[in-house]
C-alpha positions, -999 to 999 in steps of 0.1 A, spaced: 0 0 0 9 36 -3 33 50 24 13 82 27 -19 88 45 -51 89 24 -86 101 33 -111 73 25 -148 70 28 -161 34 30 -198 30 22 -215 0 38 -215 -12 74 -217 -50 69 -188 -74 73 -172 -64 40 -173 -27 47 -162 -30 83 -133 -53 75 -121 -31 46 -123 0 68 -103 -18 95 -75 -28 70 -73 8 57 -74 25 92 -47 1 106 -25 9 76 -25 46 87 -53 61 65 -80 84 77 -112 64 73 -149 73 76 -174 45 74 -208 55 62 -236 30 71 -273 33 64 -283 7 90 -269 0 125 -242 -26 122 -264 -51 142 -291 -48 116 -271 -54 84 -274 -86 64 -241 -98 79 -257 -100 113 -280 -128 100 -253 -149 85 -246 -185 97 -210 -175 93 -192 -207 87 -160 -201 69 -165 -221 37 -171 -209 1 -208 -208 -9 -224 -192 -39 -194 -171 -49 -173 -168 -80 -146 -167 -95 -132 -198 -79 -95 -191 -84 -96 -157 -68 -120 -169 -41 -94 -195 -30 -68 -167 -24 -92 -145 -6 -103 -174 16 -67 -183 26 -61 -147 37 -93 -147 57 -87 -180 72 -54 -168 86 -71 -139 103 -100 -159 117 -77 -186 132 -58 -159 151 -91 -143 163 -103 -176 175 -76 -174 202 -99 -150 221 -134 -162 213 -152 -144 241 -140 -111 227 -142 -117 190 -170 -143 186 -148 -164 165 -143 -201 173 -128 -230 154 -154 -258 154 -154 -293 140 -182 -305 117 -192 -323 85 -197 -309 50 -220 -334 33 -219 -345 -3 -186 -327 -10 -155 -345 -24 -121 -336 -13 -108 -335 -49 -113 -301 -66 -116 -279 -35 -85 -258 -44 -53 -250 -26 -71 -233 3 -82 -268 15 -46 -275 25 -49 -247 51 -80 -261 68 -72 -280 100 -83 -316 102 -98 -317 67 -103 -353 55 -128 -376 39 -154 -387 64 -156 -424 73 -189 -443 66 -197 -445 103 -194 -407 105 -221 -400 79 -258 -395 88 -284 -416 71 -290 -405 36 -256 -389 32 -233 -408 8 -200 -389 13 -187 -358 31 -157 -340 46 -147 -336 82 -131 -303 90 -124 -278 118 -131 -243 106 -140 -209 120 -176 -205 130 -186 -169 140 -211 -154 163 -219 -125 140 -235 -100 164 -205 -103 187 -180 -102 159 -195 -72 142 -195 -52 175 -158 -62 179 -149 -52 144 -166 -18 149 -147 -13 181 -114 -23 164 -121 3 137 -126 30 162 -95 20 181 -76 25 148 -90 60 145 -118 52 121 -151 71 123 -185 54 120 -213 76 107 -250 66 102 -257 80 68 -278 71 38 -268 79 3 -287 80 -30 -256 77 -52 -218 74 -50 -214 110 -61 -223 120 -25 -192 104 -8 -171 113 -38 -179 149 -32 -162 146 3 -133 123 -5 -112 115 -36 -112 78 -26 -145 59 -20 -148 22 -13 -182 8 -23 -191 -21 1 -229 -17 -2 -238 -52 -11 -273 -53 -27 -274 -15 -24 -249 -13 -53 -277 -24 -76 -290 12 -73 -259 31 -61 -236 17 -88 -263 10 -114 -254 -28 -114 -284 -47 -127 -264 -80 -124 -268 -80 -86 -297 -99 -72 -309 -111 -38 -307 -148 -27 -331 -149 3 -320 -169 33 -342 -179 62 -329 -195 94 -344 -206 127 -327 -202 161 -335 -230 186 -323 -239 221 -293 -261 220 -301 -297 231 -264 -306 233 -251 -301 198 -214 -291 195 -206 -297 158 -218 -281 127 -234 -299 97 -239 -285 61 -256 -301 31 -260 -276 2 -270 -288 -32 -258 -263 -59 -287 -245 -75 -312 -258 -50 -335 -234 -31 -333 -256 0 -302 -262 21 -297 -281 54 -273 -268 80 -270 -265 117 -245 -244 135 -240 -244 173 -237 -208 185 -234 -194 220 -270 -182 217 -285 -215 205 -283 -236 173 -288 -218 140 -308 -240 116 -310 -234 79 -320 -227 54 -332 -214 21 -316 -199 -10 -344 -183 -29 -330 -163 -58 -345 -130 -68 -368 -129 -36 -368 -96 -17 -391 -108 10 -377 -102 45 -407 -117 63 -402 -151 79 -423 -178 63 -438 -202 89 -440 -231 65 -404 -227 55 -394 -225 92 -412 -258 99 -395 -274 69 -361 -262 80 -365 -277 115 -377 -310 100 -347 -312 76 -323 -305 104 -341 -330 127 -335 -357 102 -298 -352 107 -300 -346 145 -333 -360 159 -329 -342 192 -337 -309 174 -373 -320 167 -384 -308 201 -361 -279 206 -377 -246 216 -377 -220 189 -360 -187 200 -360 -166 169 -366 -164 131 -342 -145 109 -342 -136 72 -314 -120 52 -307 -113 15 -274 -125 1 -259 -101 -25 -254 -124 -54 -237 -117 -87 -221 -138 -115 -187 -129 -99 -175 -106 -71 -169 -71 -83 -135 -60 -69 -121 -32 -90 -111 5 -91 -129 29 -113 -115 64 -119 -136 95 -112 -136 128 -130 -110 150 -113 -86 123 -104 -105 104 -76 -115 68 -77 -142 44 -65 -132 9 -55 -161 -15 -58 -160 -45 -33 -194 -63 -35 -213 -92 -48 -200 -119 -24 -232 -140 -24 -233 -164 5 -196 -161 13 -190 -125 25 -177 -136 59 -156 -163 43 -136 -140 20 -140 -107 40 -103 -103 50 -89 -113 16 -112 -90 -3 -105 -62 22 -68 -64 17 -72 -64 -21 -97 -35 -20 -74 -14 3 -45 -18 -20 -67 -6 -49 -79 23 -28 -45 38 -20 -24 26 -49 -3 53 -67 -19 61 -100 
């Protein structure tokens, strides 16, 4: 990165925007983060937040971003009470080891699951220990880390990127689905995800079965506040209201994997919209007058998974010498 200090406005208060702002601020730049919603009400706060690539392209770059992110999360897992990051073992169903990419070599305890480790109806899978993140805790911690580094967080809505560009020559666009309007990007679309939070009946491992292209997924993730059960992947749906029938189906699918979940008390329903795109947009675009906008959005269902890798890349673009 540049050795001189730069004034930067980062737009977007989810995990992508916060992480990018932290990287910039800790590199000595003057950072203002503009967020329309409180951090706790962003799409990131709803995420299951298992560090594993899901609905994100291009694969080659994703692998490099994931490796960088994994390195950070493993370090943060040393103080889970503060950061919300833990390394947890679990099973990724119906996924072969071959073809995962070089990032797989960095995942602790990754191996093919034995037949006796597979639930009924699951033909193959991978055992692994990966970061699993309590997002409300983690987002609060990220926000505090940004402020410690001198960053400023402002609640502010914008109708276009010209607004921050009028106040800073460097703008980083981390607006997720908001970029559909702010950046005029019609290729962005929502993938609706619904989850159910239930009391934990004693589950200490995660499980994921995600069929590519399917609108239904099955996953369960033990968090300090309960077990997060999922889920759905409904493309082009903007509906943020929980669907009772979908919630019932989610619990039923998860109970087929772990029968003790069938009677677990429901604590909460959550819905979020993943910002999907044919591929992540991570590029710098020059502005009239010599400024630039760096776009960092379109991470689909893997924003948490690649957040640090994309933040480092976006920060480099933001302060690079023309």
